[in-house]
C-alpha atoms as a printed R data frame, in Angstrom:
    type eleno elety resid chain resno      x      y       z
1   ATOM     1    CA   MET     A     1 89.135 55.763 118.977
2   ATOM     2    CA   ASN     A     2 89.208 53.385 121.062
3   ATOM     3    CA   ILE     A     3 85.805 52.294 123.333
4   ATOM     4    CA   ASN     A     4 86.318 54.538 126.280
5   ATOM     5    CA   GLU     A     5 87.611 57.603 123.673
6   ATOM     6    CA   ALA     A     6 84.474 56.762 122.122
7   ATOM     7    CA   LYS     A     7 81.796 56.454 125.355
8   ATOM     8    CA   ASP     A     8 83.790 60.095 126.046
9   ATOM     9    CA   TYR     A     9 82.989 61.462 122.881
10  ATOM    10    CA   LEU     A    10 78.779 60.714 123.099
11  ATOM    11    CA   LYS     A    11 79.322 62.194 126.585
12  ATOM    12    CA   LEU     A    12 80.725 65.468 125.345
13  ATOM    13    CA   ALA     A    13 77.882 65.352 123.314
14  ATOM    14    CA   SER     A    14 75.185 64.936 125.374
15  ATOM    15    CA   ARG     A    15 75.448 67.870 126.986
16  ATOM    16    CA   ARG     A    16 74.254 69.668 123.918
17  ATOM    17    CA   GLY     A    17 71.168 68.482 125.347
18  ATOM    18    CA   ALA     A    18 68.214 67.634 122.969
19  ATOM    19    CA   ARG     A    19 67.431 69.853 120.233
20  ATOM    20    CA   LEU     A    20 64.739 69.090 117.450
21  ATOM    21    CA   GLY     A    21 65.273 69.040 113.841
22  ATOM    22    CA   LEU     A    22 66.327 67.680 111.240
23  ATOM    23    CA   GLU     A    23 69.138 69.845 109.836
24  ATOM    24    CA   ARG     A    24 72.156 68.837 111.593
25  ATOM    25    CA   VAL     A    25 71.621 65.025 111.592
26  ATOM    26    CA   ARG     A    26 70.846 65.191 107.714
27  ATOM    27    CA   GLU     A    27 74.069 66.961 107.241
28  ATOM    28    CA   LEU     A    28 75.833 64.618 109.245
29  ATOM    29    CA   VAL     A    29 74.423 61.475 107.314
30  ATOM    30    CA   HIS     A    30 74.747 63.103 103.586
31  ATOM    31    CA   ARG     A    31 78.436 63.546 105.013
32  ATOM    32    CA   LEU     A    32 78.852 60.018 105.376
33  ATOM    33    CA   GLY     A    33 77.381 59.255 102.416
34  ATOM    34    CA   ASP     A    34 73.905 58.817 102.869
35  ATOM    35    CA   PRO     A    35 74.035 55.426 104.674
36  ATOM    36    CA   GLN     A    36 70.387 55.491 105.511
37  ATOM    37    CA   ASN     A    37 69.753 54.804 101.854
38  ATOM    38    CA   ARG     A    38 71.584 51.679 101.343
39  ATOM    39    CA   VAL     A    39 69.857 49.753 103.659
40  ATOM    40    CA   GLN     A    40 66.287 48.684 103.458
41  ATOM    41    CA   VAL     A    41 64.697 50.268 106.675
42  ATOM    42    CA   ILE     A    42 61.500 49.384 108.743
43  ATOM    43    CA   HIS     A    43 60.877 52.575 110.551
44  ATOM    44    CA   ILE     A    44 59.058 52.317 113.914
45  ATOM    45    CA   ALA     A    45 57.383 55.398 115.906
46  ATOM    46    CA   GLY     A    46 55.017 55.151 118.746
47  ATOM    47    CA   THR     A    47 54.235 55.905 122.566
48  ATOM    48    CA   ASN     A    48 54.584 52.121 123.757
49  ATOM    49    CA   GLY     A    49 55.602 48.994 122.038
50  ATOM    50    CA   LYS     A    50 58.310 50.464 119.710
51  ATOM    51    CA   GLY     A    51 60.934 47.947 121.498
52  ATOM    52    CA   SER     A    52 58.846 44.699 121.425
53  ATOM    53    CA   VAL     A    53 57.805 45.572 118.016
54  ATOM    54    CA   GLY     A    54 60.824 45.834 116.612
55  ATOM    55    CA   ALA     A    55 62.828 43.409 118.719
56  ATOM    56    CA   MET     A    56 59.929 40.682 117.119
57  ATOM    57    CA   LEU     A    57 60.468 42.096 113.633
58  ATOM    58    CA   ALA     A    58 64.410 41.964 113.814
59  ATOM    59    CA   ALA     A    59 64.069 38.356 115.137
60  ATOM    60    CA   VAL     A    60 61.450 37.133 112.470
61  ATOM    61    CA   LEU     A    61 64.069 39.049 109.584
62  ATOM    62    CA   HIS     A    62 66.896 37.505 110.762
63  ATOM    63    CA   ALA     A    63 65.446 33.711 111.174
64  ATOM    64    CA   ALA     A    64 64.686 34.460 107.648
65  ATOM    65    CA   GLY     A    65 68.434 34.784 106.452
66  ATOM    66    CA   MET     A    66 68.522 38.361 106.344
67  ATOM    67    CA   ARG     A    67 71.534 40.024 108.291
68  ATOM    68    CA   THR     A    68 69.823 42.407 110.243
69  ATOM    69    CA   GLY     A    69 70.244 45.716 112.113
70  ATOM    70    CA   HIS     A    70 68.475 46.639 114.987
71  ATOM    71    CA   PHE     A    71 68.638 50.499 116.214
72  ATOM    72    CA   ALA     A    72 66.864 50.991 119.643
73  ATOM    73    CA   SER     A    73 66.412 53.529 122.756
74  ATOM    74    CA   PRO     A    74 67.579 53.701 125.468
75  ATOM    75    CA   ALA     A    75 70.672 51.482 125.795
76  ATOM    76    CA   LEU     A    76 69.822 49.458 129.062
77  ATOM    77    CA   CYS     A    77 73.336 48.444 130.336
78  ATOM    78    CA   ALA     A    78 76.453 50.071 127.690
79  ATOM    79    CA   VAL     A    79 76.171 52.113 124.609
80  ATOM    80    CA   ASN     A    80 76.684 49.148 122.565
81  ATOM    81    CA   ASP     A    81 73.091 48.215 123.208
82  ATOM    82    CA   TYR     A    82 72.167 50.913 121.232
83  ATOM    83    CA   PHE     A    83 72.811 48.571 118.100
84  ATOM    84    CA   ARG     A    84 72.520 45.092 117.554
85  ATOM    85    CA   ILE     A    85 73.041 43.127 114.208
86  ATOM    86    CA   ASP     A    86 71.248 39.856 113.976
87  ATOM    87    CA   GLY     A    87 70.107 39.873 117.419
88  ATOM    88    CA   GLU     A    88 73.110 40.780 119.516
89  ATOM    89    CA   PRO     A    89 74.918 43.990 120.313
90  ATOM    90    CA   VAL     A    90 77.562 45.142 118.510
91  ATOM    91    CA   SER     A    91 81.318 44.678 119.760
92  ATOM    92    CA   ASP     A    92 83.355 47.586 121.486
93  ATOM    93    CA   GLY     A    93 85.891 47.382 118.483
94  ATOM    94    CA   GLN     A    94 82.604 47.938 115.392
95  ATOM    95    CA   LEU     A    95 81.209 50.649 117.937
96  ATOM    96    CA   ALA     A    96 84.688 52.411 118.184
97  ATOM    97    CA   ALA     A    97 85.283 52.399 114.787
98  ATOM    98    CA   VAL     A    98 82.087 53.597 113.390
99  ATOM    99    CA   LEU     A    99 81.878 56.558 115.716
100 ATOM   100    CA   THR     A   100 85.277 57.344 114.763
101 ATOM   101    CA   ASP     A   101 83.992 57.785 111.248
102 ATOM   102    CA   VAL     A   102 81.439 59.694 112.575
103 ATOM   103    CA   GLN     A   103 83.206 62.228 114.875
104 ATOM   104    CA   THR     A   104 85.427 62.763 111.989
105 ATOM   105    CA   GLU     A   105 82.718 64.784 110.047
106 ATOM   106    CA   ALA     A   106 80.741 65.762 112.886
107 ATOM   107    CA   GLU     A   107 83.621 68.067 114.178
108 ATOM   108    CA   GLN     A   108 83.602 70.109 110.916
109 ATOM   109    CA   MET     A   109 79.661 70.923 111.006
110 ATOM   110    CA   ASP     A   110 79.180 74.667 111.912
111 ATOM   111    CA   ASP     A   111 76.274 73.333 114.112
112 ATOM   112    CA   LEU     A   112 77.501 70.321 116.212
113 ATOM   113    CA   PRO     A   113 75.430 67.350 116.475
114 ATOM   114    CA   THR     A   114 73.585 66.126 119.287
115 ATOM   115    CA   GLU     A   115 74.013 62.647 121.197
116 ATOM   116    CA   PHE     A   116 71.089 61.065 119.804
117 ATOM   117    CA   GLU     A   117 72.101 62.766 116.426
118 ATOM   118    CA   ILE     A   118 75.199 60.876 116.377
119 ATOM   119    CA   LEU     A   119 73.873 57.583 117.593
120 ATOM   120    CA   ALA     A   120 71.385 58.033 114.945
121 ATOM   121    CA   ALA     A   121 74.089 58.243 111.960
122 ATOM   122    CA   ALA     A   122 76.152 55.939 113.518
123 ATOM   123    CA   ALA     A   123 73.498 53.412 113.322
124 ATOM   124    CA   TYR     A   124 72.729 53.770 109.386
125 ATOM   125    CA   LEU     A   125 76.641 53.883 108.955
126 ATOM   126    CA   LEU     A   126 77.069 50.541 110.912
127 ATOM   127    CA   PHE     A   127 74.439 48.911 109.280
128 ATOM   128    CA   ALA     A   128 75.627 49.848 105.549
129 ATOM   129    CA   GLN     A   129 78.993 48.919 106.332
130 ATOM   130    CA   THR     A   130 78.358 45.744 107.964
131 ATOM   131    CA   GLY     A   131 76.293 44.514 105.158
132 ATOM   132    CA   CYS     A   132 72.775 44.568 106.577
133 ATOM   133    CA   GLU     A   133 70.223 43.739 104.157
134 ATOM   134    CA   ILE     A   134 67.419 45.197 106.450
135 ATOM   135    CA   ALA     A   135 67.344 47.313 109.418
136 ATOM   136    CA   VAL     A   136 64.406 47.928 112.270
137 ATOM   137    CA   ALA     A   137 65.037 51.657 113.363
138 ATOM   138    CA   GLU     A   138 63.095 52.939 116.173
139 ATOM   139    CA   CYS     A   139 62.253 56.334 117.199
140 ATOM   140    CA   CYS     A   140 63.848 58.417 119.895
141 ATOM   141    CA   MET     A   141 60.762 60.658 120.816
142 ATOM   142    CA   GLY     A   142 58.305 61.826 118.601
143 ATOM   143    CA   GLY     A   143 58.519 61.313 114.584
144 ATOM   144    CA   ASP     A   144 58.873 64.102 112.502
145 ATOM   145    CA   THR     A   145 62.063 65.900 113.828
146 ATOM   146    CA   ASP     A   146 63.339 62.821 115.425
147 ATOM   147    CA   CYS     A   147 66.990 62.093 114.356
148 ATOM   148    CA   THR     A   148 66.256 58.774 112.597
149 ATOM   149    CA   ASN     A   149 63.667 60.458 110.703
150 ATOM   150    CA   VAL     A   150 66.236 60.705 107.545
151 ATOM   151    CA   ILE     A   151 65.531 57.594 105.675
152 ATOM   152    CA   ASP     A   152 63.797 58.752 101.963
153 ATOM   153    CA   ARG     A   153 61.859 55.589 101.257
154 ATOM   154    CA   PRO     A   154 60.982 53.046 104.153
155 ATOM   155    CA   VAL     A   155 59.962 49.812 103.163
156 ATOM   156    CA   LEU     A   156 57.708 50.144 105.874
157 ATOM   157    CA   SER     A   157 56.783 52.785 108.601
158 ATOM   158    CA   ILE     A   158 54.823 51.547 111.533
159 ATOM   159    CA   ILE     A   159 52.916 53.733 114.229
160 ATOM   160    CA   THR     A   160 52.528 51.435 117.206
161 ATOM   161    CA   ASN     A   161 49.824 53.478 118.801
162 ATOM   162    CA   VAL     A   162 49.850 57.218 120.450
163 ATOM   163    CA   ARG     A   163 49.410 58.336 124.250
164 ATOM   164    CA   ARG     A   164 50.623 61.248 126.163
165 ATOM   165    CA   ASP     A   165 54.029 61.364 126.612
166 ATOM   166    CA   HIS     A   166 56.975 64.056 126.258
167 ATOM   167    CA   CYS     A   167 54.122 66.340 126.370
168 ATOM   168    CA   ALA     A   168 56.692 68.789 126.552
169 ATOM   169    CA   PHE     A   169 58.130 68.109 123.126
170 ATOM   170    CA   LEU     A   170 54.996 66.748 121.321
171 ATOM   171    CA   GLY     A   171 52.302 68.575 122.571
172 ATOM   172    CA   GLU     A   172 49.106 68.289 125.188
173 ATOM   173    CA   THR     A   173 46.829 66.143 123.074
174 ATOM   174    CA   VAL     A   174 47.091 62.860 121.509
175 ATOM   175    CA   ALA     A   175 45.967 64.505 118.402
176 ATOM   176    CA   GLU     A   176 49.194 67.112 118.448
177 ATOM   177    CA   ILE     A   177 51.584 64.102 119.390
178 ATOM   178    CA   ALA     A   178 49.850 61.921 116.269
179 ATOM   179    CA   ALA     A   179 50.757 65.033 114.147
180 ATOM   180    CA   HIS     A   180 54.262 63.861 115.164
181 ATOM   181    CA   LYS     A   181 54.153 60.486 115.176
182 ATOM   182    CA   ALA     A   182 52.710 60.406 111.474
183 ATOM   183    CA   GLY     A   183 55.854 62.161 110.132
184 ATOM   184    CA   ILE     A   184 57.515 59.446 109.578
185 ATOM   185    CA   ILE     A   185 54.938 58.328 106.600
186 ATOM   186    CA   LYS     A   186 56.903 58.865 103.267
187 ATOM   187    CA   ALA     A   187 55.198 59.866  99.959
188 ATOM   188    CA   GLY     A   188 53.852 56.638  98.628
189 ATOM   189    CA   CYS     A   189 55.668 54.344 101.236
190 ATOM   190    CA   PRO     A   190 53.546 52.007 102.868
191 ATOM   191    CA   VAL     A   191 52.407 52.734 106.518
192 ATOM   192    CA   LEU     A   192 50.756 50.502 109.524
193 ATOM   193    CA   SER     A   193 49.108 51.759 112.308
194 ATOM   194    CA   GLY     A   194 48.181 50.051 115.565
195 ATOM   195    CA   CYS     A   195 46.603 53.214 117.027
196 ATOM   196    CA   ARG     A   196 43.231 53.035 118.479
197 ATOM   197    CA   ASN     A   197 42.478 56.743 119.756
198 ATOM   198    CA   PRO     A   198 40.181 57.760 117.246
199 ATOM   199    CA   ALA     A   199 41.601 61.348 117.368
200 ATOM   200    CA   ALA     A   200 45.027 60.100 116.558
201 ATOM   201    CA   GLN     A   201 43.986 57.733 114.151
202 ATOM   202    CA   ARG     A   202 42.077 60.310 112.067
203 ATOM   203    CA   VAL     A   203 45.526 62.748 112.159
204 ATOM   204    CA   ILE     A   204 47.491 59.666 110.786
205 ATOM   205    CA   GLU     A   205 44.843 58.794 108.134
206 ATOM   206    CA   ALA     A   206 44.688 62.310 106.982
207 ATOM   207    CA   TYR     A   207 48.616 62.622 106.738
208 ATOM   208    CA   ALA     A   208 48.761 59.221 105.032
209 ATOM   209    CA   GLU     A   209 46.072 59.730 102.402
210 ATOM   210    CA   LYS     A   210 48.471 63.487 101.943
211 ATOM   211    CA   MET     A   211 51.497 61.629 101.085
212 ATOM   212    CA   ALA     A   212 49.587 58.849  99.040
213 ATOM   213    CA   ALA     A   213 50.736 56.424 101.117
214 ATOM   214    CA   PRO     A   214 49.082 52.880 101.523
215 ATOM   215    CA   LEU     A   215 48.143 52.561 104.971
216 ATOM   216    CA   GLU     A   216 47.103 49.464 106.710
217 ATOM   217    CA   THR     A   217 45.377 49.712 110.287
218 ATOM   218    CA   ARG     A   218 45.451 47.054 112.839
219 ATOM   219    CA   GLN     A   219 43.656 43.670 112.479
220 ATOM   220    CA   PRO     A   220 43.099 41.172 114.907
221 ATOM   221    CA   LEU     A   221 45.646 38.623 113.973
222 ATOM   222    CA   VAL     A   222 46.175 37.086 117.344
223 ATOM   223    CA   LYS     A   223 42.818 34.935 118.345
224 ATOM   224    CA   ASP     A   224 43.601 33.678 121.630
225 ATOM   225    CA   ALA     A   225 46.608 33.729 123.818
226 ATOM   226    CA   SER     A   226 47.718 32.279 127.547
227 ATOM   227    CA   PHE     A   227 50.026 33.558 129.616
228 ATOM   228    CA   SER     A   228 52.735 32.478 131.979
229 ATOM   229    CA   LEU     A   229 55.975 34.251 133.204
230 ATOM   230    CA   LYS     A   230 57.874 32.109 130.979
231 ATOM   231    CA   GLY     A   231 56.253 33.707 128.043
232 ATOM   232    CA   THR     A   232 52.919 33.916 125.741
233 ATOM   233    CA   SER     A   233 51.169 31.618 123.775
234 ATOM   234    CA   MET     A   234 49.118 32.692 120.894
235 ATOM   235    CA   GLU     A   235 46.908 31.185 118.531
236 ATOM   236    CA   THR     A   236 47.217 33.624 115.511
237 ATOM   237    CA   GLU     A   237 45.350 33.803 111.790
238 ATOM   238    CA   GLY     A   238 47.664 32.464 109.227
239 ATOM   239    CA   PHE     A   239 50.333 31.775 111.390
240 ATOM   240    CA   GLY     A   240 49.082 28.845 113.779
241 ATOM   241    CA   ARG     A   241 50.595 28.678 117.279
242 ATOM   242    CA   LEU     A   242 53.421 30.834 118.242
243 ATOM   243    CA   PHE     A   243 55.412 31.028 121.647
244 ATOM   244    CA   LEU     A   244 57.185 34.051 122.640
245 ATOM   245    CA   PRO     A   245 59.531 34.334 125.456
246 ATOM   246    CA   LEU     A   246 58.054 37.402 126.455
247 ATOM   247    CA   ALA     A   247 55.883 38.041 129.227
248 ATOM   248    CA   GLY     A   248 52.721 41.035 130.098
249 ATOM   249    CA   LEU     A   249 49.779 40.800 128.981
250 ATOM   250    CA   TYR     A   250 50.026 43.558 126.144
251 ATOM   251    CA   GLN     A   251 52.839 41.305 123.910
252 ATOM   252    CA   PRO     A   252 49.687 39.938 121.951
253 ATOM   253    CA   ASP     A   253 48.922 43.092 120.816
254 ATOM   254    CA   ASN     A   254 52.492 43.977 119.697
255 ATOM   255    CA   ALA     A   255 52.713 40.746 118.238
256 ATOM   256    CA   ALA     A   256 49.335 41.264 115.957
257 ATOM   257    CA   LEU     A   257 51.342 44.351 114.597
258 ATOM   258    CA   VAL     A   258 54.577 42.017 113.655
259 ATOM   259    CA   LEU     A   259 52.198 39.607 112.199
260 ATOM   260    CA   GLN     A   260 50.651 42.426 109.626
261 ATOM   261    CA   ALA     A   261 53.830 43.864 109.109
262 ATOM   262    CA   VAL     A   262 55.286 40.536 108.001
263 ATOM   263    CA   GLY     A   263 52.059 40.540 105.650
264 ATOM   264    CA   MET     A   264 52.883 44.179 104.010
265 ATOM   265    CA   LEU     A   265 56.610 43.034 103.644
266 ATOM   266    CA   ARG     A   266 55.732 39.893 101.731
267 ATOM   267    CA   ARG     A   267 53.622 41.762  99.191
268 ATOM   268    CA   GLN     A   268 56.618 43.769  98.431
269 ATOM   269    CA   GLY     A   269 58.854 40.903  97.382
270 ATOM   270    CA   ILE     A   270 60.456 40.262 100.728
271 ATOM   271    CA   ALA     A   271 60.560 36.704 101.588
272 ATOM   272    CA   ILE     A   272 59.607 35.673 105.069
273 ATOM   273    CA   PRO     A   273 58.558 31.986 105.729
274 ATOM   274    CA   ASP     A   274 56.033 30.760 107.996
275 ATOM   275    CA   ALA     A   275 58.868 28.889 109.478
276 ATOM   276    CA   ALA     A   276 60.795 32.071 109.955
277 ATOM   277    CA   VAL     A   277 58.238 33.791 111.975
278 ATOM   278    CA   GLN     A   278 57.592 30.872 114.427
279 ATOM   279    CA   ALA     A   279 61.600 30.725 114.872
280 ATOM   280    CA   GLY     A   280 61.685 34.646 115.351
281 ATOM   281    CA   PHE     A   281 59.420 34.860 117.776
282 ATOM   282    CA   TYR     A   282 60.366 31.754 119.448
283 ATOM   283    CA   ALA     A   283 64.094 33.176 119.996
284 ATOM   284    CA   CYS     A   284 63.064 36.544 120.484
285 ATOM   285    CA   LYS     A   285 64.980 38.476 123.412
286 ATOM   286    CA   TRP     A   286 63.729 41.930 124.843
287 ATOM   287    CA   HIS     A   287 65.395 42.945 128.213
288 ATOM   288    CA   GLY     A   288 63.630 45.258 130.758
289 ATOM   289    CA   ARG     A   289 60.122 44.718 129.796
290 ATOM   290    CA   PHE     A   290 58.517 42.210 132.178
291 ATOM   291    CA   GLU     A   291 61.410 40.472 132.340
292 ATOM   292    CA   LEU     A   292 61.911 37.626 134.913
293 ATOM   293    CA   LEU     A   293 65.500 38.192 136.650
294 ATOM   294    CA   ARG     A   294 64.840 35.460 139.476
295 ATOM   295    CA   ARG     A   295 63.010 33.408 141.388
296 ATOM   296    CA   ASN     A   296 62.355 32.603 145.268
297 ATOM   297    CA   PRO     A   297 61.441 35.081 145.552
298 ATOM   298    CA   ALA     A   298 60.654 36.239 142.179
299 ATOM   299    CA   VAL     A   299 62.273 39.485 141.267
300 ATOM   300    CA   LEU     A   300 60.860 40.657 137.883
301 ATOM   301    CA   PHE     A   301 61.548 44.134 136.015
302 ATOM   302    CA   ASP     A   302 58.889 45.981 133.561
303 ATOM   303    CA   GLY     A   303 60.363 49.576 132.029
304 ATOM   304    CA   ALA     A   304 56.873 51.291 132.289
305 ATOM   305    CA   HIS     A   305 57.400 54.538 132.194
306 ATOM   306    CA   ASN     A   306 54.491 56.446 131.208
307 ATOM   307    CA   PRO     A   307 50.838 56.487 132.630
308 ATOM   308    CA   ASP     A   308 49.657 54.345 129.378
309 ATOM   309    CA   GLY     A   309 52.901 51.861 130.159
310 ATOM   310    CA   MET     A   310 52.091 51.953 134.047
311 ATOM   311    CA   ARG     A   311 48.222 50.668 133.625
312 ATOM   312    CA   LYS     A   312 49.464 47.773 131.172
313 ATOM   313    CA   THR     A   313 51.712 46.641 133.635
314 ATOM   314    CA   ALA     A   314 49.768 46.951 136.713
315 ATOM   315    CA   ASP     A   315 47.131 44.859 134.331
316 ATOM   316    CA   SER     A   316 49.315 42.299 133.963
317 ATOM   317    CA   LEU     A   317 50.974 42.221 137.555
318 ATOM   318    CA   ALA     A   318 47.192 41.295 138.743
319 ATOM   319    CA   TYR     A   319 47.026 38.928 136.327
320 ATOM   320    CA   TYR     A   320 50.039 37.098 137.382
321 ATOM   321    CA   PHE     A   321 50.050 37.692 141.055
322 ATOM   322    CA   GLY     A   322 46.769 39.088 142.149
323 ATOM   323    CA   ALA     A   323 45.486 42.043 143.314
324 ATOM   324    CA   ASN     A   324 46.501 40.809 146.850
325 ATOM   325    CA   LYS     A   325 49.310 43.253 148.029
326 ATOM   326    CA   ASP     A   326 51.799 40.857 147.666
327 ATOM   327    CA   LEU     A   327 53.899 42.566 145.689
328 ATOM   328    CA   VAL     A   328 57.183 44.995 147.063
329 ATOM   329    CA   ILE     A   329 57.890 47.476 144.507
330 ATOM   330    CA   VAL     A   330 61.204 49.485 143.794
331 ATOM   331    CA   THR     A   331 60.390 52.196 141.472
332 ATOM   332    CA   GLY     A   332 62.101 55.349 139.967
333 ATOM   333    CA   VAL     A   333 60.887 57.769 137.667
334 ATOM   334    CA   MET     A   334 61.639 60.928 135.558
335 ATOM   335    CA   ALA     A   335 60.724 64.129 136.937
336 ATOM   336    CA   ASP     A   336 59.287 65.147 133.486
337 ATOM   337    CA   LYS     A   337 57.188 62.189 133.636
338 ATOM   338    CA   GLU     A   338 53.325 62.107 134.153
339 ATOM   339    CA   TYR     A   339 53.610 60.078 137.773
340 ATOM   340    CA   ALA     A   340 50.566 61.834 139.072
341 ATOM   341    CA   ASP     A   341 48.263 58.188 138.474
342 ATOM   342    CA   TYR     A   342 50.941 55.649 139.886
343 ATOM   343    CA   PRO     A   343 49.672 55.319 143.291
344 ATOM   344    CA   ALA     A   344 46.276 54.479 142.189
345 ATOM   345    CA   LEU     A   345 47.223 52.244 139.771
346 ATOM   346    CA   LEU     A   346 49.892 50.307 142.245
347 ATOM   347    CA   ARG     A   347 47.696 50.695 145.503
348 ATOM   348    CA   PRO     A   348 45.868 47.012 144.902
349 ATOM   349    CA   LEU     A   349 48.861 45.538 144.185
350 ATOM   350    CA   ALA     A   350 51.711 46.835 146.724
351 ATOM   351    CA   ALA     A   351 52.671 45.798 149.795
352 ATOM   352    CA   GLU     A   352 54.985 48.310 150.140
353 ATOM   353    CA   ILE     A   353 56.964 51.068 147.491
354 ATOM   354    CA   CYS     A   354 60.938 51.439 147.691
355 ATOM   355    CA   THR     A   355 61.739 54.736 145.802
356 ATOM   356    CA   VAL     A   356 64.775 55.439 144.343
357 ATOM   357    CA   THR     A   357 66.838 57.991 142.428
358 ATOM   358    CA   PRO     A   358 67.444 56.699 138.912
359 ATOM   359    CA   ASP     A   359 71.020 57.873 137.573
360 ATOM   360    CA   ASN     A   360 69.843 60.636 135.091
361 ATOM   361    CA   PRO     A   361 70.272 64.124 135.594
362 ATOM   362    CA   ARG     A   362 65.900 63.950 135.269
363 ATOM   363    CA   ALA     A   363 65.542 62.169 137.764
364 ATOM   364    CA   LEU     A   364 63.009 62.898 140.832
365 ATOM   365    CA   PRO     A   365 64.620 62.236 144.098
366 ATOM   366    CA   ALA     A   366 63.198 59.453 145.414
367 ATOM   367    CA   ALA     A   367 62.470 61.464 148.903
368 ATOM   368    CA   LYS     A   368 59.917 63.299 146.521
369 ATOM   369    CA   LEU     A   369 58.503 60.107 144.883
370 ATOM   370    CA   ARG     A   370 58.328 58.480 148.811
371 ATOM   371    CA   ASP     A   371 55.933 61.249 149.536
372 ATOM   372    CA   ILE     A   372 53.662 61.112 146.923
373 ATOM   373    CA   PHE     A   373 52.925 57.509 147.411
374 ATOM   374    CA   ALA     A   374 52.740 58.084 151.163
375 ATOM   375    CA   ALA     A   375 50.311 61.125 150.490
376 ATOM   376    CA   GLU     A   376 47.686 58.519 149.370
377 ATOM   377    CA   GLY     A   377 48.169 55.855 152.057
378 ATOM   378    CA   ILE     A   378 50.766 53.468 150.153
379 ATOM   379    CA   PRO     A   379 53.437 52.319 152.691
380 ATOM   380    CA   ALA     A   380 56.751 53.649 151.084
381 ATOM   381    CA   ARG     A   381 60.197 54.721 152.066
382 ATOM   382    CA   ALA     A   382 63.066 56.206 150.466
383 ATOM   383    CA   PHE     A   383 66.653 54.682 149.700
384 ATOM   384    CA   ASP     A   384 69.887 55.824 148.905
385 ATOM   385    CA   THR     A   385 70.850 53.346 146.745
386 ATOM   386    CA   VAL     A   386 68.987 51.225 144.493
387 ATOM   387    CA   THR     A   387 71.105 48.109 146.472
388 ATOM   388    CA   ASP     A   388 69.854 49.394 149.283
389 ATOM   389    CA   ALA     A   389 66.191 49.002 147.951
390 ATOM   390    CA   VAL     A   390 66.730 45.706 146.395
391 ATOM   391    CA   ARG     A   391 67.932 43.959 149.436
392 ATOM   392    CA   TYR     A   392 65.571 45.373 151.519
393 ATOM   393    CA   ALA     A   393 62.682 44.556 149.533
394 ATOM   394    CA   CYS     A   394 64.094 40.892 148.723
395 ATOM   395    CA   GLU     A   395 64.596 40.254 152.553
396 ATOM   396    CA   THR     A   396 60.708 40.530 152.992
397 ATOM   397    CA   GLY     A   397 60.300 37.364 151.161
398 ATOM   398    CA   LYS     A   398 57.764 38.865 148.848
399 ATOM   399    CA   THR     A   399 57.503 39.053 145.154
400 ATOM   400    CA   VAL     A   400 60.026 42.238 143.898
401 ATOM   401    CA   VAL     A   401 59.475 44.292 141.119
402 ATOM   402    CA   GLY     A   402 61.560 46.821 139.527
403 ATOM   403    CA   LEU     A   403 59.128 49.504 137.755
404 ATOM   404    CA   GLY     A   404 59.448 52.842 136.238
405 ATOM   405    CA   SER     A   405 62.326 54.192 133.867
406 ATOM   406    CA   LEU     A   406 64.144 51.860 131.740
407 ATOM   407    CA   TYR     A   407 67.078 54.163 133.258
408 ATOM   408    CA   LEU     A   408 66.966 52.654 136.182
409 ATOM   409    CA   TYR     A   409 66.975 48.705 134.856
410 ATOM   410    CA   PRO     A   410 71.243 48.957 135.003
411 ATOM   411    CA   ALA     A   411 71.308 49.514 138.679
412 ATOM   412    CA   PHE     A   412 68.374 47.027 139.382
413 ATOM   413    CA   LEU     A   413 69.855 44.425 137.610
414 ATOM   414    CA   ALA     A   414 73.318 45.190 139.241
415 ATOM   415    CA   ALA     A   415 71.790 45.181 142.687
416 ATOM   416    CA   VAL     A   416 70.180 41.991 142.075
417 ATOM   417    CA   ASP     A   417 73.812 40.671 140.971
418 ATOM   418    CA   ALA     A   418 74.854 42.247 144.314
419 ATOM   419    CA   VAL     A   419 72.145 40.802 146.584
420 ATOM   420    CA   PHE     A   420 72.124 37.290 144.633
421 ATOM   421    CA   PRO     A   421 75.517 37.057 143.308
422 ATOM   422    CA   ARG     A   422 75.170 33.132 142.065
423 ATOM   423    CA   ASP     A   423 71.827 32.917 141.078
424 ATOM   424    CA   ARG     A   424 71.555 35.622 137.985
425 ATOM   425    CA   ALA     A   425 73.416 33.549 135.760
426 ATOM   426    CA   ALA     A   426 70.813 31.090 136.139
427 ATOM   427    CA   ALA     A   427 68.236 33.139 135.312
428 ATOM   428    CA   VAL     A   428 67.024 32.311 131.864
429 ATOM   429    CA   SER     A   429 67.073 28.444 132.567
430 ATOM   430    CA   LEU     A   430 64.841 29.424 135.810
431 ATOM   431    CA   ARG     A   431 62.238 30.353 133.713
432 ATOM   432    CA   ASP     A   432 61.629 26.737 132.472
433 ATOM   433    CA   ASP     A   433 61.078 25.603 136.011
434 ATOM   434    CA   LEU     A   434 58.246 28.250 136.885
């Protein structure tokens, strides 16, 4: 297959929908020679924070001199974004080649695998084929029945937190959801929990005890932090002062988990010098999470897509910009998400809400989302295209924030390019001028 044929194959597989269970993906990886067991894997589950924790860990491991794979979803702008090696998305040629190998085996199965089962198998095969010494694999949804959960002995399992999300699949209570997340814990393999919810933590502790898996819980390794749109500067226990070029008040919590994970990996004999931690944090990139895209007016994007994520983002926006109704927010959500609390969270911040429909079959129509905000007394208007919404928002001269589903990110980024075609290339350097 070439890259276009590979993309067409994934589209065909996507029509099979989401089907939980490990039978198909276990058969698929076994047909491929069980590549997931030929690489040391750090497995991450959690409602929020998986992406940032995974990106930081992968950057630190790469800085420590290890060839490092990273599988994360959703892909923001291209299918290549699911797979990173040493911090960079894989090439079209690499992707087409590995998907050809996967397709050859998948199409011989009686029960054909789903899109994400194909992607997870491709990730493990790619990391094994390219000589990755270690890989970070993030669950797509849940844990126990997630397509990534085919590793026999992860070097470390991490559960970042447990909140309500994907309730139709995972359950209505945090305890039910925690039971799914805990399913990534393997017998005798170390696990790190960042969970603060007592009910969820009890479930995780009980499962870890059942599996005789050494469990560590979140420690306050970040002692102090200062925030700007350039990133986050942190005073830490054991690692000195670190700079992370990711904004958002929630990043110190993510960073603390990464630092604790480093300690656990060191105790297993994985060499990670302090200098690699400092260099990895400094070099870390993770798009779509409180990301500054341009200035004058400032344009940001944050992929807050559930109530807990939106609450944290609202707190961050209030810190950086004040609760002065000076923001114009461009937002779109999935219809199956819990967005009822969004008006209350955004009312103190938003001068106006511009609603759009993300490019996804599950998307809530822009007009319906507009009516939800308008019913709470918040000025809101629906737009036919993301470009129209971004252009309108930027013409107000206020700070513009793209907010909601990560499926909105590609169209939002393209809209910023269309409205400011000469400024986008300088976005990274512009951070240094703020």
